[in-house]
C-alpha positions, 0 to 999 in steps of 0.5 A: 064741279057743282051738282044741282039737286032737286028738292026731292033729291035733297030730301031723300038724302036727308032721309038716308042720313037719318037712316029712315029710308033705303037706297031702293026706296029713295030710288023709287021716289025719285024714279031713278036707279039705285046706283045713281042713289048710291053715287049721290050718297058717296058724293054727299058722304053718307053711308046709308046702309050703315045708317039704316042698320044703326037706326033699325038697331035703336028701334028694336033695342027700344022695343025690347026695352019697352017690353021689359019695362011693361012686363 
């Protein structure tokens, strides 16, 4: 079964794949439920929660390293 996605859904999936937005943020932008977003992620093979977690870890570690370099 093929699922047609709108360009905004595709963009939301791309952003979640990079860890830049959460399920809730994507749901708000697409005007749908978080459950529907979660199902989209599952079908697309995206673990948005862990990707977001890793993205935030990289940001915090970079900020910590930048502080050490400046000090």
